[in-house]
N, C-alpha and C positions, 0 to 999 in steps of 0.2 A: 597281341599287343593289346593296350590298354588303350583308354579312349583317346589321350593326353595323345600318343604317341600315332596313330592314328588320324588325327584331329591337325597333329605337325605337318605330318605328310601329305594332308588335300591340301592343308596351305601352300606349303612350298607348290606341289603341285600345280596349283592354280595359278601364281604367281611365277613360273616355271611359263605357262600356256601364256600369260597375259604377255609376257615377254617376248613370246614367240610372236606375237601378232600387232605387237608394239608399230616395228615397221612396216608391215605391211598395211596397220591402218593410217600411220602415217603418210604413207608417201600416196594416199587415196587422192589425195587436194590439189597437188602436182600434179599427178597422172589425168583426172579429167578436166584439170584446168587445158594440159597441152593438147587431151583429145578433142574437149570441144570450146576453145575459145581459139581466138586471132592473139600474134602476140602481142599486140598494147591492151590487152585484156584477160592476161592470164596472172599477171602481178594480182594485180584485184580480186580474181574468182580463188585465189593460192590463199590468200588474207581471206575471203569470207570463209573461205571451208575449213579452216584453222583456227579462225572465231567461233565458228560454231561449235566444233568438235570440243574447245574447252568450254561455252556459255551450257553446252550438254550435259557436261560432268560439273559445272558449276551448279545447274539446276537441279541436280539432284540432292545436291549439300542444302540449295535453300526448300525444297517440295517436304523432303523426309523430317524433320522436328517439327515444320506446320502442322504435317497427320499422325507425330505420333507424340505423346508426352511423353519427358523426360523419366526415367525412371526415379530419380533422384531427388525430383520438388518435393517440397515438404506437404504443401496444398494437396498436390494430387498423388500421392503415395497412399494414403488412407483410400481415396476412391478411385484410384485404378487399378486391377492387380497385374502381376508378373503374365496373366493368361491373356488380359487384352492387349497390354503391351504389346506383348508375342505377335496376335491376331492384327495387331497395329500395320507392326513390319510384314507381314506375310501379305497384307492387303498394298503394299505402299510396294511392295518386290512384284506381286502380280498386277500390279494395273503397267510399272516398267516395262512387264516382260511383255503385255497384251500393245502397248503403242510400241515397241519393238519391233515384234510379230508385224502389226499393221506396214509399217512403213518398210518392213524388209520385203513382207509380200506386194506391198505395192510398185514398188524397186522390181523388183525379180519380174511382175508383169508387163510394166509399162516401158522401164526405161530402155532406150535400145542402148547396144554396145557404140556403137559411132553414130557421128551427126551424116544426114544423106551427102552430106557434102564436106569437105573439110575445108576447117578455119585456114590451114595452114600446111608447109609442108613436113615439119615434124608428126602432124596428127596424119598425113596420109602414107607414111612411114611403117613398112613391115615389123613388126615387134616380135622379140623372144617369148616362147614361151615362160612362163613361169616358173616348172619344172625344169626346165632345157636354161637358161640362165642362173637356176642354185647352181647346176650338175658343174655349169664349165666357171662361176666362179669356184667352186671349190676343186678345181683342178689347178689353179692361177699358186704361181710358188712364192708369189705375195703374200698371199694371205696366209699359208701355211708360215713366211719367215714372221709376221707381223703376228700372228696366234704367237707363234715361239717366244719372240722378246716380250708382246705383251706378261705373258704368263711368266717370264721369270724378273721383270721387274716388277710387276705384283709380286711375289713370293719374293724376293726383296723387301721389298717394303712391309709386308705380314714381317717377316723376321727382325727388319730392324726397329720396328713399333716396337715387340714385346722387350 
């Protein structure tokens, strides 16, 4: 397999894993607000969690260009080699990894799974485990029907577009 084919597989594999993780990450804010906040505070807590998710992503788009020079800038082209740019990109990536690792370790060590006193009836209710809820979802006939209909509709649109 040549390098382009291998990079193609890596890119699509990474996108697949990112897509699989998306629903879990996007549901973290509402789950935490249900578990930790009373009903009158949940909307604000969910909005703040969603806002910080987008601010974190946009912050990475601001930090990168500040720390790594543009390779096509004529003033910098003579002064900065491609190796220096590669080193700065690696420095940014490792700095982001370190920040994420420190936050993740702090959450694992400190953050309890539930508050000592549940703030509402919904927070006190027993929930299904992730694995059993996925298995239960896959056994639903409506999901199978929806997948078939969606697949046929996408096929129809693709054939019609050609």
